[in-house]
MDAnalysis code that builds the backbone (N, CA, C; Angstrom):
import MDAnalysis as mda
import numpy as np

u = mda.Universe.empty(663, n_residues=221, atom_resindex=np.repeat(np.arange(221), 3), trajectory=True)
u.add_TopologyAttr("name", ["N", "CA", "C"] * 221)
u.add_TopologyAttr("resid", np.arange(1, 222))
u.add_TopologyAttr("resname", ["MET", "THR", "HIS", "ARG", "ALA", "ARG", "GLN", "THR", "LEU", "ALA", "SER", "LEU", "PHE", "LEU", "ALA", "ALA", "VAL", "ALA", "CYS", "ALA", "ALA", "LEU", "ALA", "GLY", "CYS", "LYS", "SER", "HIS", "GLY", "GLU", "ILE", "VAL", "VAL", "ASP", "GLU", "GLY", "VAL", "GLY", "ILE", "THR", "ALA", "ILE", "ARG", "THR", "ALA", "CYS", "PRO", "ALA", "VAL", "GLY", "ILE", "ALA", "ASP", "TYR", "THR", "GLY", "ASP", "ILE", "THR", "LEU", "PHE", "ASP", "PRO", "PRO", "ALA", "SER", "ARG", "GLU", "ALA", "SER", "ALA", "ILE", "ASP", "ILE", "THR", "ALA", "ALA", "MET", "THR", "ASN", "VAL", "ARG", "PRO", "HIS", "CYS", "ASP", "PRO", "SER", "GLY", "ASP", "LYS", "VAL", "ASN", "SER", "ARG", "VAL", "SER", "PHE", "ASP", "VAL", "LEU", "ALA", "ARG", "ARG", "ASN", "ASP", "THR", "HIS", "GLY", "ALA", "ARG", "SER", "VAL", "THR", "LEU", "PRO", "PHE", "TYR", "ILE", "THR", "VAL", "VAL", "ARG", "GLY", "THR", "THR", "ALA", "VAL", "ILE", "ALA", "LYS", "ARG", "ILE", "GLY", "THR", "VAL", "THR", "VAL", "ASN", "PHE", "ALA", "ASP", "GLY", "GLN", "ASP", "ARG", "ALA", "GLN", "VAL", "HIS", "GLY", "GLN", "GLY", "SER", "ALA", "PHE", "ILE", "ASP", "LYS", "ASN", "GLU", "ALA", "THR", "LEU", "PRO", "THR", "ASP", "ILE", "ARG", "ASN", "ARG", "ILE", "THR", "GLY", "LYS", "ARG", "LYS", "ALA", "GLY", "GLU", "ALA", "ASP", "ALA", "ALA", "ILE", "ASP", "PRO", "LEU", "SER", "LEU", "PRO", "ASP", "VAL", "LYS", "GLU", "ALA", "VAL", "SER", "ARG", "ALA", "THR", "PHE", "GLU", "VAL", "MET", "VAL", "GLY", "PHE", "GLN", "LEU", "THR", "ASP", "ASP", "GLN", "LEU", "LYS", "TYR", "ASN", "VAL", "THR", "ARG"])
u.atoms.positions = np.array([
    [-39.656, -17.494, 28.318],
    [-40.001, -18.841, 27.865],
    [-38.752, -19.553, 27.399],
    [-38.542, -20.798, 27.817],
    [-37.343, -21.532, 27.459],
    [-37.404, -22.006, 26.024],
    [-36.215, -22.417, 25.521],
    [-36.147, -22.939, 24.150],
    [-37.051, -24.150, 23.991],
    [-37.012, -25.063, 24.987],
    [-37.856, -26.259, 24.905],
    [-39.327, -25.898, 24.925],
    [-39.694, -24.908, 25.763],
    [-41.095, -24.482, 25.818],
    [-41.526, -23.891, 24.496],
    [-40.623, -23.114, 23.854],
    [-40.977, -22.551, 22.548],
    [-41.194, -23.664, 21.535],
    [-40.374, -24.698, 21.591],
    [-40.540, -25.806, 20.657],
    [-41.885, -26.477, 20.862],
    [-42.211, -26.754, 22.134],
    [-43.465, -27.433, 22.411],
    [-44.647, -26.588, 21.985],
    [-44.622, -25.295, 22.299],
    [-45.718, -24.416, 21.936],
    [-45.878, -24.339, 20.431],
    [-44.774, -24.227, 19.720],
    [-44.850, -24.143, 18.261],
    [-45.419, -25.418, 17.672],
    [-45.056, -26.558, 18.252],
    [-45.511, -27.834, 17.722],
    [-47.007, -28.017, 17.871],
    [-47.639, -27.315, 18.807],
    [-49.066, -27.466, 19.031],
    [-49.902, -26.852, 17.921],
    [-49.337, -26.027, 17.103],
    [-50.057, -25.460, 15.986],
    [-49.839, -26.344, 14.773],
    [-50.799, -26.368, 13.873],
    [-50.774, -27.315, 12.770],
    [-49.544, -27.195, 11.909],
    [-49.068, -25.993, 11.694],
    [-47.898, -25.814, 10.848],
    [-46.665, -25.589, 11.688],
    [-46.584, -26.296, 12.788],
    [-45.559, -26.038, 13.787],
    [-44.168, -26.110, 13.207],
    [-43.384, -25.129, 13.562],
    [-42.001, -25.095, 13.113],
    [-41.142, -24.610, 14.262],
    [-40.120, -25.379, 14.608],
    [-39.225, -24.960, 15.673],
    [-37.870, -24.644, 15.094],
    [-37.347, -23.500, 15.463],
    [-36.001, -23.174, 15.017],
    [-35.449, -22.110, 15.942],
    [-34.429, -22.437, 16.683],
    [-33.870, -21.469, 17.620],
    [-32.394, -21.721, 17.784],
    [-31.761, -20.785, 18.452],
    [-30.365, -20.901, 18.877],
    [-29.367, -20.808, 17.746],
    [-29.581, -21.482, 16.603],
    [-28.586, -21.483, 15.543],
    [-28.697, -20.208, 14.719],
    [-27.598, -19.507, 14.564],
    [-27.605, -18.250, 13.823],
    [-27.979, -18.501, 12.381],
    [-28.820, -17.635, 11.842],
    [-29.190, -17.723, 10.444],
    [-30.323, -18.688, 10.176],
    [-30.838, -19.346, 11.171],
    [-31.897, -20.315, 10.964],
    [-33.211, -19.587, 10.736],
    [-34.000, -20.070, 9.762],
    [-35.268, -19.428, 9.443],
    [-36.297, -19.758, 10.507],
    [-37.198, -18.835, 10.762],
    [-38.247, -19.075, 11.735],
    [-39.536, -19.429, 11.016],
    [-40.493, -19.979, 11.773],
    [-41.757, -20.439, 11.225],
    [-42.474, -19.340, 10.462],
    [-42.866, -19.646, 9.212],
    [-43.650, -18.708, 8.432],
    [-42.861, -17.563, 7.862],
    [-41.546, -17.580, 7.971],
    [-40.753, -16.466, 7.467],
    [-40.838, -16.416, 5.945],
    [-41.094, -15.247, 5.402],
    [-41.179, -15.074, 3.952],
    [-39.781, -14.830, 3.401],
    [-39.375, -15.645, 2.444],
    [-38.047, -15.569, 1.854],
    [-38.140, -14.888, 0.497],
    [-37.338, -13.865, 0.285],
    [-37.467, -13.084, -0.952],
    [-36.145, -12.935, -1.698],
    [-35.112, -13.677, -1.284],
    [-33.830, -13.471, -1.941],
    [-33.846, -13.950, -3.391],
    [-34.518, -15.066, -3.671],
    [-34.611, -15.572, -5.038],
    [-36.061, -15.852, -5.403],
    [-36.955, -15.108, -4.832],
    [-38.374, -15.365, -5.016],
    [-39.033, -15.425, -3.662],
    [-40.332, -15.707, -3.646],
    [-41.091, -15.728, -2.401],
    [-41.366, -17.170, -2.001],
    [-41.109, -17.505, -0.746],
    [-41.402, -18.833, -0.239],
    [-41.609, -18.769, 1.252],
    [-42.060, -19.856, 1.827],
    [-42.284, -19.919, 3.268],
    [-41.447, -21.053, 3.836],
    [-40.589, -20.723, 4.789],
    [-39.748, -21.731, 5.416],
    [-40.598, -22.553, 6.386],
    [-40.583, -23.860, 6.231],
    [-41.345, -24.728, 7.124],
    [-40.514, -25.955, 7.440],
    [-40.100, -26.095, 8.696],
    [-39.282, -27.221, 9.126],
    [-40.092, -28.032, 10.120],
    [-40.310, -29.313, 9.810],
    [-41.109, -30.163, 10.688],
    [-40.255, -31.280, 11.248],
    [-40.757, -31.888, 12.285],
    [-40.123, -33.072, 12.841],
    [-41.197, -34.131, 13.034],
    [-40.814, -35.393, 12.928],
    [-41.767, -36.476, 13.142],
    [-42.109, -36.655, 14.613],
    [-41.330, -36.043, 15.499],
    [-41.607, -36.145, 16.929],
    [-42.868, -35.356, 17.282],
    [-43.753, -35.946, 18.073],
    [-44.991, -35.264, 18.418],
    [-44.804, -34.235, 19.518],
    [-45.712, -33.286, 19.562],
    [-45.788, -32.397, 20.717],
    [-46.295, -33.205, 21.906],
    [-45.908, -32.800, 23.104],
    [-46.276, -33.531, 24.315],
    [-46.896, -32.563, 25.309],
    [-47.958, -32.998, 25.984],
    [-48.586, -32.132, 26.971],
    [-49.567, -32.885, 27.846],
    [-50.192, -32.166, 28.768],
    [-51.215, -32.715, 29.652],
    [-52.571, -32.253, 29.134],
    [-53.484, -33.182, 28.950],
    [-54.816, -32.837, 28.459],
    [-55.576, -32.042, 29.520],
    [-56.453, -31.157, 29.043],
    [-57.227, -30.301, 29.937],
    [-57.977, -31.121, 30.989],
    [-57.956, -30.626, 32.200],
    [-58.710, -31.150, 33.345],
    [-58.228, -32.509, 33.839],
    [-57.137, -33.051, 33.303],
    [-56.668, -34.357, 33.767],
    [-55.296, -34.286, 34.428],
    [-54.808, -33.098, 34.691],
    [-53.491, -32.951, 35.278],
    [-53.471, -33.072, 36.783],
    [-54.638, -33.196, 37.413],
    [-54.667, -33.406, 38.856],
    [-55.820, -34.319, 39.223],
    [-55.736, -34.894, 40.406],
    [-56.747, -35.844, 40.869],
    [-56.994, -35.607, 42.348],
    [-58.243, -35.769, 42.763],
    [-58.628, -35.594, 44.163],
    [-59.378, -36.832, 44.630],
    [-58.935, -37.416, 45.725],
    [-59.607, -38.564, 46.333],
    [-60.288, -38.114, 47.615],
    [-61.517, -38.588, 47.813],
    [-62.304, -38.194, 48.982],
    [-62.526, -39.388, 49.908],
    [-62.744, -39.080, 51.171],
    [-63.099, -40.082, 52.169],
    [-64.171, -39.485, 53.074],
    [-65.419, -39.947, 52.919],
    [-65.888, -41.046, 52.065],
    [-65.876, -40.665, 50.574],
    [-65.768, -41.654, 49.682],
    [-65.619, -41.394, 48.255],
    [-66.758, -40.595, 47.635],
    [-67.974, -40.755, 48.164],
    [-69.127, -40.079, 47.563],
    [-69.211, -38.606, 47.943],
    [-68.505, -38.195, 48.956],
    [-68.564, -36.806, 49.414],
    [-67.749, -35.896, 48.498],
    [-68.190, -34.656, 48.404],
    [-67.420, -33.644, 47.684],
    [-67.159, -32.429, 48.564],
    [-67.279, -32.632, 49.883],
    [-67.008, -31.575, 50.832],
    [-65.496, -31.391, 50.990],
    [-65.078, -30.151, 51.184],
    [-63.652, -29.875, 51.354],
    [-63.078, -30.634, 52.545],
    [-63.896, -30.825, 53.567],
    [-63.428, -31.524, 54.771],
    [-63.202, -33.013, 54.520],
    [-63.741, -33.529, 53.405],
    [-63.608, -34.954, 53.090],
    [-62.451, -35.240, 52.134],
    [-61.715, -34.213, 51.749],
    [-60.585, -34.436, 50.832],
    [-59.522, -35.274, 51.532],
    [-59.170, -36.374, 50.903],
    [-58.195, -37.303, 51.465],
    [-56.812, -37.107, 50.832],
    [-56.752, -37.228, 49.509],
    [-55.497, -37.122, 48.770],
    [-55.684, -36.172, 47.588],
    [-54.719, -35.317, 47.362],
    [-54.678, -34.536, 46.130],
    [-53.322, -34.786, 45.473],
    [-53.321, -34.834, 44.151],
    [-52.070, -35.061, 43.427],
    [-52.106, -34.290, 42.118],
    [-50.944, -33.818, 41.713],
    [-50.835, -33.044, 40.479],
    [-49.667, -33.565, 39.657],
    [-49.866, -33.603, 38.356],
    [-48.825, -34.025, 37.424],
    [-48.079, -32.787, 36.942],
    [-46.750, -32.854, 36.944],
    [-45.956, -31.689, 36.558],
    [-44.632, -32.153, 35.944],
    [-43.854, -31.187, 35.475],
    [-42.536, -31.475, 34.892],
    [-42.614, -32.519, 33.779],
    [-43.605, -32.372, 32.913],
    [-43.740, -33.296, 31.785],
    [-42.625, -33.029, 30.780],
    [-41.904, -34.089, 30.432],
    [-40.748, -33.940, 29.550],
    [-40.801, -34.970, 28.427],
    [-40.606, -34.545, 27.176],
    [-40.602, -35.484, 26.056],
    [-39.214, -36.053, 25.805],
    [-39.179, -37.290, 25.365],
    [-37.940, -37.950, 24.947],
    [-38.291, -38.715, 23.677],
    [-37.799, -38.263, 22.549],
    [-38.261, -38.794, 21.269],
    [-37.109, -39.373, 20.457],
    [-37.355, -40.536, 19.865],
    [-36.403, -41.154, 18.946],
    [-37.100, -41.385, 17.609],
    [-36.821, -40.530, 16.613],
    [-37.491, -40.653, 15.321],
    [-36.673, -41.429, 14.290],
    [-35.659, -42.157, 14.734],
    [-34.723, -42.756, 13.785],
    [-35.277, -43.985, 13.071],
    [-36.253, -44.673, 13.648],
    [-36.787, -45.883, 13.040],
    [-38.052, -45.635, 12.251],
    [-38.647, -46.718, 11.749],
    [-39.918, -46.601, 11.036],
    [-41.036, -46.168, 11.978],
    [-40.893, -46.509, 13.244],
    [-41.837, -46.086, 14.270],
    [-41.162, -45.028, 15.150],
    [-41.794, -43.890, 15.285],
    [-41.274, -42.848, 16.164],
    [-41.584, -43.237, 17.606],
    [-40.556, -43.370, 18.408],
    [-40.725, -43.742, 19.808],
    [-40.762, -42.466, 20.651],
    [-41.946, -42.157, 21.166],
    [-42.114, -40.969, 21.995],
    [-42.320, -41.400, 23.440],
    [-41.332, -41.129, 24.272],
    [-41.422, -41.458, 25.691],
    [-41.661, -40.176, 26.474],
    [-42.546, -40.243, 27.433],
    [-42.910, -39.082, 28.235],
    [-42.623, -39.377, 29.698],
    [-41.872, -38.504, 30.353],
    [-41.631, -38.640, 31.787],
    [-42.284, -37.469, 32.510],
    [-42.622, -37.691, 33.762],
    [-43.320, -36.661, 34.537],
    [-43.140, -36.928, 36.016],
    [-43.453, -35.932, 36.821],
    [-43.459, -36.064, 38.284],
    [-44.882, -35.927, 38.789],
    [-45.183, -36.631, 39.843],
    [-46.466, -36.498, 40.529],
    [-46.192, -35.994, 41.937],
    [-46.789, -34.857, 42.272],
    [-46.664, -34.271, 43.615],
    [-47.979, -34.507, 44.343],
    [-47.916, -35.186, 45.477],
    [-49.138, -35.563, 46.196],
    [-49.133, -35.020, 47.619],
    [-50.335, -34.842, 48.132],
    [-50.503, -34.359, 49.505],
    [-51.663, -35.105, 50.145],
    [-51.527, -35.448, 51.414],
    [-52.617, -36.107, 52.142],
    [-52.956, -35.289, 53.380],
    [-54.181, -35.427, 53.845],
    [-54.616, -34.678, 55.023],
    [-54.307, -35.417, 56.322],
    [-54.497, -36.735, 56.333],
    [-54.235, -37.521, 57.536],
    [-52.810, -38.066, 57.460],
    [-51.943, -37.602, 58.324],
    [-50.525, -37.980, 58.258],
    [-50.162, -39.144, 59.180],
    [-51.155, -39.767, 59.791],
    [-50.864, -40.870, 60.713],
    [-50.509, -42.135, 59.944],
    [-49.347, -42.700, 60.266],
    [-48.935, -43.964, 59.684],
    [-48.386, -43.836, 58.275],
    [-47.591, -44.838, 57.881],
    [-47.107, -44.898, 56.503],
    [-48.254, -45.339, 55.597],
    [-48.221, -44.863, 54.352],
    [-49.324, -45.182, 53.442],
    [-48.843, -45.133, 51.999],
    [-49.325, -46.066, 51.187],
    [-49.047, -46.079, 49.752],
    [-50.347, -45.891, 48.995],
    [-50.317, -45.024, 47.988],
    [-51.503, -44.749, 47.184],
    [-51.126, -44.919, 45.706],
    [-51.853, -45.768, 45.015],
    [-51.602, -46.015, 43.594],
    [-52.583, -45.211, 42.751],
    [-52.044, -44.438, 41.822],
    [-52.860, -43.562, 40.981],
    [-52.709, -43.975, 39.517],
    [-53.819, -44.095, 38.795],
    [-53.749, -44.473, 37.380],
    [-53.518, -43.251, 36.488],
    [-52.749, -43.459, 35.431],
    [-52.568, -42.402, 34.448],
    [-52.704, -42.993, 33.052],
    [-52.877, -42.140, 32.076],
    [-52.989, -42.594, 30.692],
    [-51.979, -41.854, 29.825],
    [-51.698, -42.435, 28.678],
    [-50.918, -41.758, 27.646],
    [-51.603, -42.064, 26.314],
    [-51.933, -41.022, 25.574],
    [-52.662, -41.192, 24.323],
    [-51.908, -40.554, 23.165],
    [-52.183, -41.069, 21.973],
    [-51.682, -40.469, 20.740],
    [-52.877, -39.825, 20.045],
    [-52.769, -38.530, 19.790],
    [-53.845, -37.771, 19.160],
    [-53.378, -37.307, 17.788],
    [-54.216, -37.544, 16.790],
    [-53.880, -37.129, 15.428],
    [-54.789, -35.989, 15.002],
    [-54.189, -34.961, 14.417],
    [-54.990, -33.845, 13.924],
    [-55.716, -33.096, 15.014],
    [-55.193, -33.108, 16.222],
    [-55.682, -32.388, 17.408],
    [-56.954, -32.972, 18.030],
    [-57.638, -33.904, 17.355],
    [-58.912, -34.386, 17.904],
    [-59.065, -35.902, 17.918],
    [-58.420, -36.620, 17.019],
    [-58.654, -38.065, 16.882],
    [-57.678, -38.859, 17.739],
    [-58.211, -39.558, 18.748],
    [-57.380, -40.414, 19.598],
    [-57.184, -41.743, 18.883],
    [-55.941, -42.073, 18.542],
    [-55.686, -43.299, 17.780],
    [-55.035, -44.395, 18.621],
    [-54.576, -44.077, 19.816],
    [-53.997, -45.089, 20.699],
    [-54.040, -44.587, 22.129],
    [-54.166, -45.529, 23.063],
    [-54.209, -45.155, 24.472],
    [-53.650, -46.289, 25.310],
    [-52.825, -45.933, 26.284],
    [-52.285, -46.895, 27.238],
    [-52.557, -46.398, 28.653],
    [-52.752, -47.366, 29.557],
    [-52.986, -47.038, 30.956],
    [-51.812, -47.547, 31.787],
    [-51.352, -46.720, 32.709],
    [-50.289, -47.113, 33.628],
    [-50.628, -46.648, 35.025],
    [-49.753, -46.912, 35.971],
    [-49.974, -46.471, 37.347],
    [-48.672, -45.950, 37.948],
    [-48.817, -45.069, 38.921],
    [-47.705, -44.630, 39.755],
    [-48.128, -44.796, 41.204],
    [-47.190, -45.145, 42.056],
    [-47.494, -45.347, 43.471],
    [-46.754, -44.316, 44.311],
    [-47.508, -43.572, 45.080],
    [-46.962, -42.541, 45.960],
    [-46.842, -43.130, 47.368],
    [-45.668, -42.999, 47.950],
    [-45.427, -43.550, 49.289],
    [-45.226, -42.425, 50.301],
    [-46.126, -42.383, 51.296],
    [-46.024, -41.406, 52.382],
    [-45.398, -42.074, 53.604],
    [-44.417, -41.438, 54.176],
    [-43.848, -41.930, 55.431],
    [-44.739, -41.489, 56.593],
    [-44.607, -42.154, 57.710],
    [-45.392, -41.790, 58.895],
    [-45.137, -40.331, 59.258],
    [-46.209, -39.567, 59.424],
    [-46.111, -38.164, 59.773],
    [-45.874, -37.237, 58.589],
    [-45.688, -37.797, 57.411],
    [-45.402, -36.992, 56.222],
    [-46.701, -36.684, 55.479],
    [-46.885, -35.402, 55.127],
    [-48.101, -35.046, 54.404],
    [-47.865, -34.878, 52.903],
    [-46.604, -34.842, 52.478],
    [-46.301, -34.670, 51.058],
    [-45.368, -35.774, 50.573],
    [-45.552, -36.137, 49.305],
    [-44.699, -37.153, 48.694],
    [-44.622, -36.897, 47.196],
    [-43.615, -37.478, 46.576],
    [-43.389, -37.259, 45.152],
    [-42.944, -38.561, 44.505],
    [-43.364, -38.777, 43.262],
    [-42.950, -39.962, 42.532],
    [-42.730, -39.586, 41.073],
    [-41.814, -40.297, 40.443],
    [-41.516, -40.069, 39.026],
    [-42.205, -41.158, 38.214],
    [-42.815, -40.765, 37.109],
    [-43.487, -41.729, 36.243],
    [-43.106, -41.524, 34.798],
    [-43.415, -42.515, 33.977],
    [-43.151, -42.379, 32.553],
    [-44.043, -43.334, 31.761],
    [-44.235, -43.004, 30.504],
    [-44.992, -43.838, 29.587],
    [-44.432, -43.646, 28.195],
    [-44.855, -44.475, 27.258],
    [-44.337, -44.361, 25.902],
    [-45.434, -44.613, 24.888],
    [-45.216, -44.093, 23.695],
    [-46.155, -44.270, 22.594],
    [-45.366, -44.356, 21.298],
    [-45.958, -45.006, 20.305],
    [-45.295, -45.173, 19.020],
    [-46.174, -44.615, 17.905],
    [-45.522, -43.941, 16.956],
    [-46.225, -43.312, 15.839],
    [-45.551, -43.750, 14.546],
    [-46.348, -44.110, 13.551],
    [-45.808, -44.473, 12.246],
    [-45.130, -43.248, 11.633],
    [-43.848, -43.371, 11.333],
    [-43.092, -42.228, 10.836],
    [-43.627, -41.724, 9.504],
    [-44.066, -42.648, 8.639],
    [-44.621, -42.231, 7.349],
    [-45.870, -41.387, 7.531],
    [-46.678, -41.760, 8.524],
    [-47.909, -41.011, 8.779],
    [-47.624, -39.619, 9.319],
    [-46.496, -39.464, 9.987],
    [-46.144, -38.176, 10.601],
    [-45.278, -37.317, 9.687],
    [-45.106, -37.748, 8.438],
    [-44.274, -37.018, 7.483],
    [-45.142, -36.420, 6.393],
    [-44.953, -35.144, 6.117],
    [-45.730, -34.497, 5.066],
    [-45.390, -35.086, 3.709],
    [-46.392, -35.322, 2.844],
    [-46.113, -35.758, 1.472],
    [-45.215, -34.742, 0.774],
    [-44.379, -35.243, -0.121],
    [-43.417, -34.378, -0.793],
    [-44.091, -33.237, -1.541],
    [-45.198, -33.511, -2.218],
    [-45.859, -32.457, -2.988],
    [-46.403, -31.356, -2.090],
    [-46.895, -31.740, -0.909],
    [-47.410, -30.741, 0.028],
    [-46.257, -29.917, 0.581],
    [-45.182, -30.582, 0.940],
    [-44.017, -29.851, 1.457],
    [-43.479, -28.882, 0.411],
    [-43.434, -29.321, -0.834],
    [-42.941, -28.443, -1.899],
    [-43.843, -27.226, -2.089],
    [-45.136, -27.433, -1.919],
    [-46.063, -26.308, -2.059],
    [-45.890, -25.301, -0.931],
    [-45.520, -25.791, 0.241],
    [-45.328, -24.888, 1.376],
    [-44.010, -24.123, 1.250],
    [-42.968, -24.840, 0.867],
    [-41.632, -24.240, 0.889],
    [-41.184, -23.696, -0.471],
    [-41.914, -24.046, -1.530],
    [-41.495, -23.615, -2.858],
    [-41.502, -22.102, -3.014],
    [-40.477, -21.577, -3.665],
    [-40.379, -20.139, -3.855],
    [-41.219, -19.707, -5.062],
    [-41.837, -18.543, -4.912],
    [-42.674, -17.980, -5.968],
    [-42.218, -16.551, -6.222],
    [-42.294, -16.144, -7.449],
    [-41.821, -14.808, -7.792],
    [-42.758, -13.741, -7.246],
    [-42.159, -12.711, -6.659],
    [-42.949, -11.606, -6.125],
    [-43.764, -10.983, -7.259],
    [-45.004, -10.682, -6.974],
    [-45.878, -10.084, -7.971],
    [-46.807, -11.081, -8.614],
    [-46.451, -12.373, -8.591],
    [-47.333, -13.383, -9.144],
    [-48.492, -13.629, -8.192],
    [-49.606, -14.126, -8.757],
    [-50.828, -14.279, -7.971],
    [-50.622, -15.201, -6.766],
    [-49.913, -16.334, -6.960],
    [-49.771, -17.274, -5.845],
    [-48.787, -16.805, -4.793],
    [-47.997, -15.773, -5.097],
    [-47.041, -15.263, -4.117],
    [-47.755, -14.593, -2.943],
    [-48.965, -14.148, -3.165],
    [-49.721, -13.457, -2.120],
    [-50.575, -14.415, -1.304],
    [-50.551, -15.711, -1.649],
    [-51.388, -16.692, -0.960],
    [-50.540, -17.526, -0.006],
    [-50.958, -17.567, 1.218],
    [-50.300, -18.418, 2.201],
    [-50.710, -19.862, 1.917],
    [-49.790, -20.733, 1.494],
    [-50.178, -22.109, 1.167],
    [-50.780, -22.850, 2.350],
    [-50.426, -22.447, 3.578],
    [-50.972, -23.108, 4.755],
    [-52.456, -22.799, 4.956],
    [-52.982, -21.829, 4.197],
    [-54.403, -21.488, 4.297],
    [-55.246, -22.287, 3.310],
    [-54.616, -23.003, 2.399],
    [-55.345, -23.767, 1.396],
    [-55.924, -25.032, 2.024],
    [-57.184, -25.357, 1.749],
    [-57.854, -26.479, 2.419],
    [-57.109, -27.808, 2.311],
    [-56.618, -28.156, 1.114],
    [-55.951, -29.455, 0.976],
    [-54.611, -29.479, 1.705],
    [-53.922, -28.337, 1.752],
    [-52.663, -28.261, 2.484],
    [-52.935, -28.345, 3.985],
    [-53.930, -27.623, 4.463],
    [-54.291, -27.666, 5.882],
    [-54.673, -29.082, 6.299],
    [-55.412, -29.775, 5.443],
    [-55.823, -31.140, 5.766],
    [-54.623, -32.074, 5.836],
    [-53.687, -31.920, 4.887],
    [-52.493, -32.767, 4.885],
    [-51.634, -32.510, 6.116],
    [-51.490, -31.245, 6.490],
    [-50.712, -30.904, 7.679],
    [-51.379, -31.469, 8.923],
    [-52.704, -31.384, 8.979],
    [-53.435, -31.909, 10.124],
    [-53.257, -33.422, 10.236],
    [-53.330, -34.134, 9.114],
    [-53.170, -35.587, 9.127],
    [-51.781, -35.993, 9.604],
    [-50.782, -35.170, 9.309],
    [-49.399, -35.499, 9.668],
    [-49.001, -34.939, 11.029],
    [-49.941, -34.310, 11.732],
    [-49.645, -33.694, 13.027],
    [-50.131, -34.600, 14.157],
    [-49.218, -34.980, 15.027],
    [-49.547, -35.856, 16.147],
    [-49.165, -35.179, 17.462],
    [-49.915, -35.520, 18.501],
    [-49.605, -35.083, 19.853],
    [-49.665, -36.298, 20.774],
    [-48.829, -36.301, 21.772],
    [-48.899, -37.317, 22.817],
    [-49.334, -36.606, 24.093],
    [-50.479, -37.033, 24.622],
    [-51.055, -36.395, 25.793],
    [-51.044, -37.357, 26.975],
    [-50.773, -36.823, 28.153],
    [-50.786, -37.622, 29.377],
    [-51.708, -36.947, 30.392],
    [-52.086, -37.716, 31.391],
    [-52.925, -37.185, 32.461],
    [-53.364, -38.322, 33.367],
    [-54.048, -37.986, 34.434],
    [-54.591, -39.013, 35.308],
    [-55.815, -39.651, 34.657],
    [-55.943, -40.958, 34.820],
    [-57.116, -41.671, 34.330],
    [-58.236, -41.478, 35.347],
    [-59.121, -40.550, 35.057],
    [-60.149, -40.156, 36.011],
    [-61.456, -40.889, 35.764],
    [-62.220, -41.073, 36.832],
    [-63.596, -41.538, 36.678],
    [-64.437, -40.364, 36.178],
    [-65.666, -40.662, 35.770],
    [-66.553, -39.588, 35.314],
    [-66.766, -38.552, 36.416],
    [-66.924, -39.023, 37.638],
    [-67.145, -38.096, 38.758],
    [-65.906, -37.247, 39.028],
    [-64.740, -37.849, 38.935],
    [-63.503, -37.099, 39.161],
    [-63.287, -36.048, 38.079],
    [-63.582, -36.415, 36.839],
    [-63.450, -35.449, 35.749],
    [-64.445, -34.307, 35.918],
    [-65.665, -34.629, 36.298],
    [-66.685, -33.598, 36.528],
    [-66.244, -32.660, 37.640],
    [-65.652, -33.212, 38.682],
    [-65.173, -32.391, 39.788],
    [-64.095, -31.421, 39.298],
    [-63.171, -31.897, 38.484],
    [-62.108, -31.023, 37.977],
    [-62.660, -29.922, 37.082],
    [-63.661, -30.259, 36.295],
    [-64.225, -29.286, 35.351],
    [-65.025, -28.209, 36.060],
    [-65.741, -28.592, 37.101],
    [-66.706, -27.669, 37.702],
    [-66.227, -26.982, 38.963],
    [-65.130, -27.409, 39.543],
    [-64.729, -26.822, 40.836],
    [-64.275, -25.373, 40.672],
])
């Protein structure tokens, strides 16, 4: 697994902490005992980025109402999703780039196909707080059955909303003396801490903007 993949995977968990490559850097959840007991937790205002379940590919049929394999006209898949984040301002600018790989069955003639995609901001893993719709156009040359296009979208997140309150951060990272009652308690397991971490956790999700029938097809095939 690459360093970037480890970062993305770690960010998907509520108490996500990324730390790699630099010698001596603490890892997520590491218990520190040199001057007491504490938990190292390093967060970033940049959201995790990914493709939402069942929306990473799209299938077009001809005729549209058919679901027979012989009627498949165009298939396309979203891949190589890459985050580009600028957290320097009051608004965190999260830009997402991706590739779309498409294939068609009928290779006669040149053809352009426009596919809709979405980019959403999800808070606390479940609440969609913003959504944008965009399109990418795939161009097939005459006789060509495969084509590729690069796409991108962007989303903005309030930096204050994506930052843990100081008191919560102190409770997570504060050192406690070994042997004391609170030293044995993981602060991330406490309901109010979990809720605060969830509120400050954002994800940016992308995928194809599917119709109900297209989504059902992806789920059930």
